[in-house]
Structures are given as C-alpha cells and as structure tokens.
C-alpha positions as CSV (number, residue, x, y, z in Angstrom):
1,X,34.3,-16.8,-61.5
2,X,37.1,-15.9,-64.0
3,X,39.6,-17.7,-61.8
4,X,37.3,-20.8,-61.7
5,X,37.2,-20.8,-65.5
6,X,41.1,-21.2,-65.5
7,X,41.8,-18.0,-67.5
8,X,45.4,-17.0,-67.7
9,X,45.1,-13.7,-65.9
10,X,47.9,-11.2,-66.9
11,X,46.9,-8.3,-64.7
12,X,44.6,-7.6,-61.8
13,X,43.3,-4.1,-61.7
14,X,41.3,-2.7,-58.7
15,X,39.4,0.5,-59.5
16,X,36.1,0.3,-57.7
17,X,35.8,3.0,-55.0
18,X,33.6,2.0,-52.1
19,X,30.2,3.6,-52.1
20,X,26.9,3.4,-53.9
21,X,26.4,7.0,-55.0
22,X,27.2,8.9,-58.2
23,X,30.4,10.4,-56.9
24,X,31.8,6.9,-56.2
25,X,31.1,6.0,-59.9
26,X,33.0,9.1,-61.1
27,X,35.9,8.4,-58.8
28,X,36.0,4.8,-60.0
29,X,36.1,5.8,-63.6
30,X,38.9,8.3,-62.9
31,X,40.9,5.8,-61.0
32,X,40.6,3.3,-63.9
33,X,41.7,5.9,-66.4
34,X,44.8,6.5,-64.4
35,X,45.8,2.9,-64.1
36,X,44.7,1.5,-67.5
37,X,47.4,3.1,-69.8
38,X,50.2,1.2,-68.1
39,X,48.2,-2.1,-68.3
40,X,47.3,-1.6,-72.0
41,X,50.9,-0.7,-72.9
42,X,52.0,-4.0,-71.5
43,X,49.2,-6.1,-72.9
44,X,49.3,-4.5,-76.4
45,X,46.0,-6.2,-77.4
46,X,44.9,-6.5,-81.0
47,X,41.3,-6.1,-80.1
48,X,39.7,-5.0,-76.8
49,X,36.3,-6.7,-76.0
50,X,34.1,-4.5,-73.9
51,X,30.8,-5.7,-72.6
52,X,27.6,-3.9,-71.7
53,X,27.0,-0.5,-70.2
54,X,28.7,-0.3,-66.8
55,X,30.7,2.8,-65.9
56,X,33.9,0.7,-65.6
57,X,33.4,-0.5,-69.1
58,X,33.3,3.1,-70.2
59,X,36.7,3.8,-68.6
60,X,38.1,0.8,-70.5
61,X,36.6,1.9,-73.9
62,X,37.9,5.4,-73.4
63,X,41.4,4.3,-72.7
64,X,41.5,1.9,-75.6
65,X,40.1,4.4,-78.1
66,X,42.7,7.1,-77.0
67,X,45.5,4.5,-77.3
68,X,44.4,3.4,-80.8
69,X,43.3,-0.1,-79.8
70,X,40.5,-1.7,-81.8
71,X,37.3,-2.1,-79.7
72,X,34.6,-4.7,-80.0
73,X,31.5,-3.8,-78.0
74,X,29.0,-6.5,-77.0
75,X,25.3,-5.6,-76.4
76,X,25.3,-2.1,-77.8
77,X,22.3,-0.4,-79.3
78,X,19.9,-1.3,-76.6
79,X,17.7,1.2,-74.8
80,X,17.0,1.1,-71.1
81,X,16.1,4.7,-70.1
82,X,18.7,5.5,-67.5
83,X,22.3,6.7,-67.3
84,X,23.1,3.2,-68.6
85,X,21.9,4.5,-72.0
86,X,24.4,7.3,-72.1
87,X,27.2,5.0,-71.1
88,X,26.2,2.3,-73.5
89,X,25.9,4.7,-76.4
90,X,29.1,6.5,-75.5
91,X,30.9,3.1,-75.7
92,X,29.2,2.5,-79.1
93,X,30.7,5.7,-80.5
94,X,34.2,4.7,-79.2
95,X,34.0,1.1,-80.5
96,X,35.0,0.0,-84.0
97,X,33.0,-3.3,-84.1
98,X,29.7,-4.2,-82.6
99,X,27.9,-7.4,-81.5
100,X,24.3,-6.8,-80.7
101,X,21.6,-9.0,-79.4
102,X,18.3,-7.9,-81.1
103,X,17.1,-6.7,-84.4
104,X,16.0,-3.4,-82.8
105,X,19.5,-2.9,-81.3
106,X,21.0,-3.5,-84.7
107,X,18.7,-0.8,-86.2
108,X,19.6,1.6,-83.4
109,X,23.3,1.2,-84.2
110,X,22.7,1.8,-87.8
111,X,20.7,4.9,-86.9
112,X,23.6,6.0,-84.8
113,X,25.7,6.1,-88.0
114,X,27.7,3.0,-87.2
115,X,29.1,1.0,-90.2
116,X,26.7,-1.8,-91.0
117,X,29.6,-4.0,-92.1
118,X,31.1,-3.7,-88.6
119,X,27.9,-4.8,-86.9
120,X,27.0,-8.5,-86.0
121,X,23.5,-9.5,-84.9
122,X,24.5,-12.5,-82.8
123,X,22.1,-12.7,-79.9
124,X,23.0,-12.5,-76.3
125,X,26.0,-14.8,-75.4
126,X,24.4,-15.8,-72.1
127,X,21.5,-17.3,-74.0
128,X,23.8,-20.0,-75.3
129,X,23.9,-21.3,-71.7
130,X,20.4,-20.3,-70.6
131,X,18.5,-22.2,-73.2
132,X,20.1,-25.4,-72.3
133,X,20.6,-24.9,-68.5
134,X,17.2,-25.7,-66.9
135,X,17.2,-29.0,-65.0
136,X,15.3,-30.5,-62.1
137,X,18.1,-30.5,-59.5
138,X,17.4,-27.0,-58.3
139,X,16.0,-27.4,-54.7
140,X,19.5,-27.6,-53.2
141,X,20.5,-24.5,-55.0
142,X,17.4,-22.6,-53.9
143,X,18.2,-23.6,-50.3
144,X,21.6,-21.9,-50.6
145,X,21.1,-18.7,-52.6
146,X,18.6,-15.9,-52.7
147,X,18.7,-12.0,-52.8
148,X,21.1,-9.0,-53.3
149,X,23.1,-6.5,-51.3
150,X,20.4,-3.8,-51.2
151,X,17.8,-6.4,-50.4
152,X,20.0,-7.6,-47.5
153,X,20.0,-4.1,-46.0
154,X,16.2,-3.8,-46.3
155,X,15.6,-7.2,-44.9
156,X,17.8,-6.6,-42.0
157,X,16.1,-3.4,-41.1
158,X,12.7,-5.1,-41.3
159,X,14.0,-8.2,-39.6
160,X,12.8,-10.3,-42.5
161,X,16.1,-12.2,-42.7
162,X,15.0,-14.2,-39.7
163,X,11.9,-15.4,-41.6
164,X,12.3,-19.1,-42.8
165,X,11.1,-18.2,-46.3
166,X,13.7,-15.5,-47.0
167,X,17.4,-15.6,-47.9
168,X,19.6,-12.6,-48.5
169,X,22.9,-12.9,-50.3
170,X,25.4,-10.6,-52.1
171,X,26.3,-12.8,-55.1
172,X,25.2,-16.0,-56.7
173,X,27.5,-17.8,-59.3
174,X,25.9,-17.8,-62.7
175,X,25.3,-21.5,-63.1
176,X,23.4,-21.5,-59.8
177,X,21.7,-18.2,-60.4
178,X,20.1,-19.3,-63.6
179,X,18.7,-22.4,-61.8
180,X,17.1,-20.1,-59.3
181,X,15.7,-17.9,-62.1
182,X,14.5,-20.9,-64.1
183,X,12.5,-22.4,-61.3
184,X,11.3,-19.2,-59.4
185,X,7.7,-18.5,-59.0
186,X,8.4,-14.8,-59.9
187,X,11.4,-12.5,-60.2
188,X,10.9,-8.9,-58.9
189,X,13.3,-5.9,-59.2
190,X,14.8,-3.5,-61.7
191,X,17.7,-5.6,-63.0
192,X,18.3,-6.0,-66.8
193,X,18.4,-9.8,-66.0
194,X,14.6,-9.7,-65.5
195,X,13.9,-8.3,-69.0
196,X,16.6,-10.2,-70.8
197,X,17.8,-13.5,-69.5
198,X,14.7,-14.5,-67.6
199,X,12.7,-14.6,-70.8
200,X,14.7,-17.7,-71.8
201,X,12.8,-19.6,-69.1
202,X,9.4,-17.9,-69.3
203,X,9.6,-17.1,-65.6
204,X,7.2,-14.3,-64.6
205,X,8.9,-11.0,-63.9
206,X,7.8,-7.8,-62.2
207,X,10.0,-5.0,-63.4
208,X,10.0,-2.1,-60.9
209,X,10.6,1.6,-61.9
210,X,11.9,3.1,-65.0
211,X,15.5,1.7,-65.2
212,X,14.7,-0.7,-68.0
213,X,12.3,1.6,-69.9
214,X,12.9,1.1,-73.6
215,X,14.3,-2.5,-73.4
216,X,12.5,-5.1,-75.5
217,X,10.7,-7.6,-73.3
218,X,8.8,-10.9,-73.6
219,X,5.2,-11.3,-72.5
220,X,6.5,-12.7,-69.2
221,X,7.4,-9.1,-67.9
222,X,4.9,-7.0,-66.1
223,X,6.0,-3.4,-65.5
224,X,5.2,-1.4,-62.3
225,X,6.8,1.9,-63.3
226,X,5.4,4.0,-60.5
227,X,5.4,1.8,-57.3
228,X,4.2,4.6,-55.0
229,X,2.1,2.2,-53.0
230,X,2.4,-1.4,-51.9
231,X,-0.9,-2.2,-53.4
232,X,0.5,-2.0,-57.0
233,X,3.3,-4.4,-56.2
234,X,0.9,-6.8,-54.4
235,X,-1.5,-6.7,-57.3
236,X,1.4,-7.4,-59.7
237,X,2.5,-10.4,-57.5
238,X,-1.0,-11.8,-57.4
239,X,-1.1,-11.6,-61.2
240,X,2.4,-13.0,-61.9
241,X,3.4,-15.4,-59.2
242,X,3.5,-19.0,-60.2
243,X,2.7,-18.5,-63.9
244,X,4.6,-20.1,-66.7
245,X,5.2,-18.2,-69.9
246,X,6.5,-19.3,-73.3
247,X,10.2,-19.2,-73.8
248,X,11.3,-15.9,-75.4
249,X,14.1,-15.8,-77.9
250,X,14.1,-12.0,-78.4
251,X,17.7,-11.8,-77.1
252,X,19.1,-14.9,-78.6
253,X,18.7,-18.4,-80.0
254,X,21.6,-20.1,-78.3
255,X,24.3,-19.7,-81.0
256,X,25.7,-16.3,-80.2
257,X,29.2,-17.4,-79.2
258,X,30.1,-19.3,-82.4
259,X,28.9,-16.3,-84.4
260,X,31.1,-13.9,-82.3
261,X,34.1,-16.1,-82.7
262,X,33.7,-16.2,-86.5
263,X,33.2,-12.4,-86.5
264,X,36.4,-11.9,-84.5
265,X,38.4,-14.1,-86.9
266,X,37.1,-12.1,-89.9
267,X,38.4,-8.7,-88.6
268,X,41.3,-7.5,-90.7
269,X,43.9,-6.1,-88.4
270,X,45.5,-4.4,-91.4
271,X,42.4,-2.3,-92.0
272,X,42.9,1.4,-91.2
273,X,42.2,2.0,-87.5
274,X,40.5,5.3,-88.0
275,X,36.8,4.8,-87.4
276,X,34.3,5.9,-90.0
277,X,30.8,6.9,-89.4
278,X,28.0,6.2,-92.0
279,X,26.2,9.5,-91.8
280,X,23.0,9.8,-93.9
281,X,23.7,11.4,-97.3
282,X,23.4,15.1,-97.3
283,X,24.2,17.8,-99.8
284,X,27.8,18.9,-99.3
285,X,28.3,22.4,-98.2
286,X,31.2,23.4,-100.5
287,X,30.6,27.1,-100.6
288,X,33.9,27.6,-98.8
289,X,35.9,25.0,-100.6
290,X,38.7,26.6,-102.7
291,X,38.0,24.4,-105.7
292,X,34.3,25.4,-105.7
293,X,35.2,29.0,-105.3
294,X,37.5,29.0,-108.2
295,X,35.0,27.2,-110.3
296,X,32.1,29.6,-109.5
297,X,34.2,32.8,-109.9
298,X,32.6,34.7,-112.7
299,X,32.5,38.0,-114.5
300,X,29.8,40.2,-116.0
301,X,30.9,40.7,-119.6
302,X,29.5,43.6,-121.7
303,X,29.9,43.8,-125.4
304,X,29.1,47.3,-126.8
305,X,28.6,46.7,-130.5
306,X,27.4,49.0,-133.2
307,X,24.0,47.2,-133.4
308,X,23.5,45.3,-130.2
309,X,24.3,45.7,-126.6
310,X,25.1,42.3,-124.9
311,X,25.7,41.4,-121.3
312,X,26.7,37.9,-120.2
313,X,27.6,35.9,-117.0
314,X,30.9,34.2,-117.9
315,X,32.5,31.5,-115.7
316,X,36.1,31.1,-114.9
317,X,36.2,28.2,-117.4
318,X,34.9,30.4,-120.2
319,X,31.3,29.1,-120.1
320,X,28.7,31.7,-121.0
321,X,26.2,30.9,-118.3
322,X,23.6,33.4,-119.3
323,X,23.4,36.1,-122.0
324,X,21.2,39.1,-122.5
325,X,20.9,41.1,-125.8
326,X,19.2,44.4,-126.5
327,X,19.4,46.8,-129.4
328,X,22.1,49.5,-128.7
329,X,20.3,52.8,-128.1
330,X,21.5,55.8,-130.2
331,X,22.0,58.4,-127.5
332,X,24.5,58.4,-124.7
333,X,21.9,58.7,-121.9
334,X,19.8,55.8,-123.1
335,X,22.8,53.6,-123.8
336,X,24.3,54.1,-120.3
337,X,20.9,53.5,-118.7
338,X,20.4,50.3,-120.5
339,X,23.9,49.0,-119.6
340,X,23.2,49.6,-115.9
341,X,19.8,48.0,-116.1
342,X,21.1,44.9,-117.9
343,X,24.1,44.6,-115.5
344,X,21.9,44.8,-112.4
345,X,19.6,42.2,-113.8
346,X,22.5,39.8,-114.7
347,X,24.1,40.3,-111.2
348,X,20.9,39.4,-109.5
349,X,20.5,36.3,-111.7
350,X,24.1,35.2,-111.0
351,X,23.0,34.3,-107.4
352,X,20.4,31.9,-108.8
353,X,22.9,30.2,-111.0
354,X,25.5,29.9,-108.3
355,X,28.1,32.3,-109.8
356,X,30.3,34.7,-107.7
357,X,30.6,37.9,-109.7
358,X,34.1,39.4,-109.3
359,X,33.7,42.4,-111.5
360,X,32.5,43.8,-114.8
361,X,34.5,43.8,-118.1
362,X,33.4,46.0,-121.0
363,X,34.5,45.5,-124.6
364,X,33.8,48.5,-127.0
365,X,35.0,49.8,-130.3
366,X,37.3,52.8,-130.6
367,X,40.1,54.1,-128.4
368,X,40.0,53.4,-124.7
369,X,42.0,54.5,-121.7
370,X,41.9,51.2,-119.7
371,X,43.6,52.8,-116.7
372,X,40.8,55.2,-116.2
373,X,38.0,53.2,-117.7
374,X,37.2,55.9,-120.2
375,X,36.2,55.6,-123.9
376,X,38.3,58.4,-125.4
377,X,36.4,58.3,-128.7
378,X,34.6,55.5,-130.5
379,X,34.0,54.5,-134.0
380,X,31.4,56.1,-136.2
381,X,29.2,53.1,-135.6
382,X,28.6,54.2,-132.0
383,X,27.4,57.7,-131.9
384,X,27.8,60.1,-128.9
385,X,30.4,58.0,-127.2
386,X,33.5,60.1,-126.7
387,X,35.3,60.9,-123.4
388,X,32.8,58.7,-121.6
389,X,33.6,57.4,-118.1
390,X,32.0,54.0,-118.0
391,X,33.8,52.7,-114.9
392,X,32.4,55.1,-112.3
393,X,28.6,54.8,-112.8
394,X,28.7,51.0,-113.3
395,X,31.0,50.5,-110.3
396,X,28.9,52.7,-108.1
397,X,25.7,50.9,-109.1
398,X,27.0,47.4,-108.7
399,X,29.7,47.9,-106.0
400,X,32.1,45.9,-108.2
401,X,35.3,46.8,-109.9
402,X,35.0,47.6,-113.6
403,X,37.5,47.2,-116.5
404,X,37.1,48.7,-120.0
405,X,39.1,48.0,-123.1
406,X,39.0,48.1,-126.9
407,X,37.2,45.2,-128.6
408,X,40.3,44.1,-130.5
409,X,42.3,44.0,-127.3
410,X,39.5,42.0,-125.6
411,X,39.6,39.5,-128.5
412,X,43.4,39.0,-127.9
413,X,42.7,38.5,-124.1
414,X,40.0,35.9,-124.9
415,X,42.5,34.0,-127.1
416,X,45.2,34.2,-124.4
417,X,42.9,32.8,-121.7
418,X,40.5,30.5,-123.6
419,X,41.7,30.0,-127.1
420,X,44.7,29.3,-129.4
421,X,46.9,31.8,-127.6
422,X,46.8,30.0,-124.3
423,X,50.4,29.6,-123.2
424,X,51.8,31.5,-126.2
425,X,54.2,34.2,-125.3
426,X,53.9,36.4,-128.5
427,X,50.9,36.4,-130.8
428,X,48.6,38.7,-132.7
429,X,44.8,38.5,-133.1
430,X,42.9,40.1,-136.0
431,X,39.2,40.5,-135.9
432,X,37.5,40.4,-139.3
433,X,34.0,41.6,-138.8
434,X,32.0,44.8,-139.4
435,X,35.4,46.5,-139.1
436,X,39.0,45.2,-138.8
437,X,40.6,45.3,-135.4
438,X,43.1,43.4,-133.4
439,X,45.2,42.9,-130.3
440,X,48.9,42.2,-129.6
441,X,50.2,40.0,-126.9
442,X,53.9,40.4,-126.2
443,X,55.6,38.4,-123.5
444,X,52.2,37.3,-122.3
445,X,51.0,40.9,-121.8
446,X,48.6,43.1,-123.8
447,X,50.2,46.0,-125.6
448,X,48.3,49.3,-125.3
449,X,50.8,51.8,-126.6
450,X,51.7,55.3,-125.4
451,X,48.3,56.8,-126.3
452,X,46.3,53.6,-126.2
453,X,46.3,53.3,-129.9
454,X,48.4,50.1,-130.4
455,X,47.0,47.3,-132.5
456,X,44.8,49.4,-134.7
457,X,45.6,46.7,-137.3
458,X,42.7,47.5,-139.5
459,X,44.3,50.8,-140.4
460,X,47.6,49.4,-141.7
461,X,47.8,50.9,-145.2
462,X,48.4,48.4,-148.0
463,X,47.7,50.7,-151.0
464,X,48.3,54.4,-151.4
465,X,45.4,54.8,-153.8
466,X,43.0,52.3,-152.4
467,X,39.4,52.8,-151.4
468,X,38.5,55.3,-148.7
469,X,38.4,54.1,-145.1
470,X,36.0,55.2,-142.4
471,X,39.1,56.7,-140.6
472,X,39.5,59.2,-143.5
473,X,42.5,57.6,-145.0
474,X,42.8,55.5,-148.1
475,X,44.0,51.9,-148.7
476,X,43.6,50.6,-145.2
477,X,43.0,46.9,-144.6
478,X,39.6,47.8,-143.3
479,X,38.7,49.6,-146.5
480,X,39.3,46.3,-148.4
481,X,38.4,43.4,-146.1
482,X,35.9,44.5,-143.4
483,X,32.3,43.6,-143.5
484,X,31.4,47.2,-144.4
485,X,33.8,47.1,-147.3
486,X,32.4,43.9,-148.7
487,X,28.9,45.2,-148.3
488,X,29.8,48.3,-150.3
489,X,31.2,46.2,-153.1
490,X,28.2,43.8,-153.0
491,X,25.8,46.8,-153.3
492,X,27.8,48.1,-156.3
493,X,27.4,44.8,-158.1
494,X,23.8,44.5,-157.2
495,X,23.1,48.0,-158.5
496,X,24.7,46.9,-161.8
497,X,22.7,43.6,-161.8
498,X,26.0,41.7,-161.5
499,X,25.6,40.2,-158.1
500,X,22.8,37.5,-158.4
501,X,23.6,34.3,-160.1
502,X,21.7,31.0,-160.5
503,X,21.0,29.5,-157.2
504,X,20.7,32.8,-155.3
505,X,17.3,34.2,-154.2
506,X,17.0,37.7,-152.9
507,X,13.9,39.6,-152.1
508,X,13.5,43.3,-153.0
509,X,13.3,44.3,-149.4
510,X,16.5,42.5,-148.4
511,X,19.5,44.7,-147.5
512,X,22.5,43.7,-149.6
513,X,25.2,42.4,-147.3
514,X,28.7,40.8,-147.3
515,X,27.0,37.4,-147.0
516,X,25.4,37.9,-150.4
517,X,28.8,38.6,-151.9
518,X,30.3,35.5,-150.4
519,X,27.4,33.4,-151.5
520,X,27.7,34.7,-155.1
521,X,31.4,33.9,-155.1
522,X,30.8,30.3,-154.0
523,X,28.2,29.9,-156.8
524,X,30.6,30.9,-159.5
525,X,30.2,34.7,-159.7
526,X,33.7,35.7,-161.0
527,X,33.3,39.4,-160.1
528,X,32.3,38.6,-156.5
529,X,35.2,36.1,-156.3
530,X,37.6,38.7,-157.5
531,X,36.5,41.1,-154.9
532,X,37.0,38.5,-152.1
533,X,40.5,37.6,-153.5
534,X,41.4,41.3,-153.4
535,X,40.2,41.6,-149.9
536,X,42.1,38.5,-148.8
537,X,45.2,39.8,-150.5
538,X,44.9,43.1,-148.7
539,X,44.5,41.3,-145.4
540,X,47.4,39.1,-146.2
541,X,49.7,42.0,-146.9
542,X,48.6,43.6,-143.6
543,X,49.6,40.3,-141.8
544,X,52.9,40.3,-143.6
545,X,53.6,43.8,-142.3
546,X,52.6,42.6,-138.8
547,X,55.0,39.6,-139.1
548,X,57.9,41.9,-140.2
549,X,57.1,44.4,-137.4
550,X,56.1,42.2,-134.4
551,X,57.6,38.8,-135.3
552,X,54.9,36.9,-133.4
553,X,54.9,33.1,-133.3
554,X,51.1,32.9,-134.0
555,X,48.5,34.9,-135.9
556,X,44.8,34.2,-135.0
557,X,42.1,35.3,-137.4
558,X,38.8,35.9,-135.5
559,X,35.4,37.1,-136.5
560,X,32.7,36.0,-139.0
561,X,35.0,36.4,-142.1
562,X,38.0,34.7,-140.7
563,X,37.4,31.3,-142.3
564,X,37.0,33.0,-145.7
565,X,40.3,34.7,-145.5
566,X,42.7,32.2,-143.9
567,X,43.9,30.5,-147.0
568,X,44.3,33.8,-148.9
569,X,46.4,35.1,-146.0
570,X,48.6,32.0,-146.0
571,X,49.2,32.4,-149.7
572,X,50.3,36.0,-149.4
573,X,52.6,35.2,-146.6
574,X,54.2,32.4,-148.6
575,X,54.7,34.8,-151.6
576,X,55.6,38.1,-149.9
577,X,57.0,37.4,-146.4
578,X,60.7,37.1,-145.5
579,X,61.7,33.5,-145.2
580,X,62.3,33.9,-141.4
581,X,58.6,34.5,-140.8
582,X,57.0,32.3,-143.4
583,X,56.7,29.4,-140.9
584,X,54.5,31.4,-138.6
585,X,51.2,29.6,-138.1
586,X,47.9,31.3,-139.1
587,X,44.8,29.8,-137.5
588,X,41.1,30.6,-137.3
589,X,39.8,31.2,-133.8
590,X,37.7,28.5,-132.2
591,X,36.0,30.8,-129.8
592,X,32.3,31.2,-130.2
593,X,32.1,34.7,-128.8
594,X,35.5,36.4,-128.4
595,X,34.1,39.8,-127.6
596,X,32.2,38.6,-124.5
597,X,35.0,36.2,-123.5
598,X,37.5,39.0,-123.8
599,X,35.5,41.3,-121.7
600,X,35.2,38.6,-119.1
601,X,39.0,38.0,-119.3
602,X,39.5,41.6,-118.2
603,X,37.9,40.6,-114.9
604,X,39.1,37.1,-114.5
605,X,42.7,37.7,-115.4
606,X,43.2,40.9,-113.4
607,X,40.7,40.8,-110.5
608,X,43.2,39.4,-108.0
609,X,45.5,42.4,-108.7
610,X,42.8,44.9,-107.7
611,X,44.3,47.4,-110.1
612,X,41.9,49.5,-112.2
C-alpha cells in the first residue's frame, strides 16, 4: 500500500518474526531494536511519527526516545483493556507530541501528566477518507474480498470456505475494505476497526470478547463480552444484522489531516528536547534541601537577667521565632529547674514551627568559663549563682550541645553576626543597661582573656574619687552611667523634691527609675540634665581609654540608654582622644534584642565546630 502511494522509501526493515504467540512479539521487538539504530542514524529525522499501539511501534518509539529524536504519537490516550493499553501508554510516555482522536483520549493524556500544549485533538485521520468514501459500486468489491487469517484457518477446518456465501482472505486494501464495511449487513469480531472506523458508516457491529473494553463506541456496537455459547452470538446477530445506525463522529469529523499538518509545522525544533511532565501541584518536600536546612537551622537562646529569665527560638537569619519570659527565681534550684522546663517546652515547640534546633546558647551576667560552660561568679543581681555548671544538666536533658558566655560577650557576638559588626575585623560593643558591660572582637574573634575577665568595660575607672561601684571600687563607668547609677541619682533628687517638673506625673507608689531622670532632663530639669551629662562624659572617657588601648575601627553602643549617650560620647572623643582615633565611628545598635541574639550566635556560629 505504501508503494502504491508512491512514497520515496529510504529503507526497508524486516523485523516481524513468524508466529502468532507472545514470544514471537517479544522477538520481533528485540529484532527491531537491534536494527533501528543504524536506520535512524542514517535518516536523522527531525520528528518521528509513530501510530497506534502495535508492539512494533513500541520498538520504534523506544529507539527514537533513546536516540534523542522527537516523537509524535497518533491515537494515544485511548483505552481498550488489553496489552495494547500498556503498549499505547508506554509510547505516550516516550512521545513528545500527541495527536488524539477523542475528547476522552485528550483528558486521559492530560491525566497521564502530558503537557497540554503538546496535545492536539484532531480526530482519527482515517475518518477523513471514511466520511466521504461510501458509494454504490460495492458489489464487485464484495465478490472479491472477505475475511482474515484466523478466520481462514477456522473456515478451512469447518469446510466453510466451500460454501458459496463465504470468502476468506488475509488482507484487503483500505479503499476496498471500507466499501465492504460500509455496505455490510453486520461486522463481527474483536478488531478496533469495529468500534472506531465502522461507526462512520453506522454499520452494525458485534464486538466479541474484552479486547476493546474501555474504547468509546457509537450506538451501532453491541458487545458480547463472554461468548461462552453460540446462542449469545446468534442472538446478537439476530438483533444486529441488516440494521442501519446513524453515522458516529466520536472519532473524527473528516478534518484530522489538515489539523495534524498544521500542528507539525508549529513544532519548534529549537525547543529543548528534554520532555517535561505536567504533574499535579504538590507540596515540595524540601526537608533535605541544603538551602532549606540552612534556613531552618535554629538555636535555643537563654537570657539570664537580673529580673527575668527568657528563652527564645532564634533562626539562622536572626529572627526570634518564639519567645518565653518568666520571672527569674531567687534560688539556684528553682532557677535551674525553670531553665530546664522552659528549654524543653521551646524545643518541643520548635518542631511545630519547622525549626531544627542545633544547640542551646546561654547569656548571663558575671564571669563565665565558656570552655567548661560554668558561671564562675555572677553579679549581685543574680544571687546563688557561683561555680554553677549550666552545660551538663541542660545538655543531658535536651541531648543538645550547650554554650555559655557573659552577656557582654554575647552582645558583641550578636553585632558580629547580625548587626553593625558584620564583616568588621576589630570592634567593641558597650552595653548600657542596668549595668555596663561589653565585648571585644579582635581579628573577627571574641576576646575572653586569661581568666575570662576581658571586656569588663563597665569597670574602667574614670575618676579616683567617684561614686562607689557595685564591684567595690570607686569611679567606674558603671558607677556613673549604668541604669542603677541613674536610678540612684534620680532617687536623691526625688527625696529632695528636685526631680519632678511641669509635665511630669508620678504616683506615690511608683518606683523612681532612670527613665524618670531622663524624662525630667528632657522637660528642662537642669539638675537631671547635669547628671546625664556627667554620666555621658564618664562613658565617653571610658570609650577614649578603649580607643587608646584596643584601637578598634568601630564602637557600638547597645542597650536601653545607648541613644541617650551617643552624642555625649562623640563629643568626649572629639575633645579628649588622640587625633589618630578621633575618626573612629560610634554607632547605636540596631538590634532589638542583643542578649538573645548573642546567645543564639554562640550556637549558630560555633555549632559546626562541635567544640564546647
């Protein structure tokens, strides 16, 4: 038939092994796979058109796919209920483009995750000829052709071939075959032709067995799925023979070929050959993606303050995901019990907020041995807190590594990782809060000192006869500029009725604080303003000493009082410092919670080293 249509045949390939059983099909596929690579290498086709669901088509599609040749599959997506289904769908998964015949087939292809843009609903190409083929000159054809190979064998065994009303043939050319179908009183068998092409003529069909189960059919088809007795087939013949049904256009409207040609011309041969599947949207499983892991790595941060005990889940980016606050108990036992309880609760909650806890970081006042995780002795604000091993009980309870350090050091670490100190080789952080503390970063590393006493910046002496400090000395920065020092001076003014000015309101039960002193100074209280200027000068002199000693490139003021002191500190530097350090920048921290962020930095910066 191909030769009769005058095709220019480049290669003839013989692959069909004789035989009608399953083994013969397998051998035929194998033989085709052996021969096809050479043929395809010589042809080098832009697009390989594969039709239907035969096993030899599967061999062709497999070879083309493995050799990176674009495949257009015709009549995919249909359902017939036999091995043909598996072959057809296998070709679909190998093909890059699809031409289907019915709306249901199109939906099946989409359900199989094929790209909708690569699917054409064209109809069956054979319908282009079928719908215009029926004519009246059919008797001569009928006299020539009838039957199939298998029917020939059956008829010969039964001797039916000698009956004048029967003909047995192996093949009928398409033009003549459709005339036979169009004018037949009934078609019987299990061929796809019966449920597809014959519908174009409305010829009655008896479909035997289950081979075509699942295919769409017109009303002209009567199914005899279990033909266990002759009576069923005879009854079906009696019902069907000689009827005339309406023409069915389920499989096409006669314009498939023009659509296919247009589709072929639209294919961009420069489009990437790698086939893409349109899987339904699902939630990505990114739990093992390195970017996700880095983003969800988190720390449990503990801030052991004089008043409150705080625990937070802190992400790698410095986000405080969740925070817990409780009053800090007075006794050692109660304090440690509460820390453990809050840490366990936070670690459990971390799972719900998709955080991977890498360890626990603890920020505390006083002198700390970070190598051992021991608080050597704390400030007077935290009673019963000397020679305390924090690491062991917390690590045992949570099965996580634990880091402990002084709150001033933690503030410097927070600035190094999240704040103004990021990328700065040498800088100093001063915390201006209840007390005065700080941390020193030198060559990107935190300085602890030989006895873990480095960066006790609050105890730099700026006056030999200054006010007494909590450390027992006199004239320390902390004795002038800490929150406690300002509160002390505010109380003195209040006792002398010199604190309150117009615009201030204060109840009798209110505890006098540094905030009242600052408010009074802003409202024009000259004595309050003088105290603040003295505190700022003291802090500025301390910073000048730091500049002359450490020569950092940046000074960061942190804590609640930082913004009130920054201008005073700059003024003192400009007046008192050597010219070589006057250009050092002094900034106010932009971190909302340096204590917790610093505690988290202990974990997030050092966890990969696994060094306690």
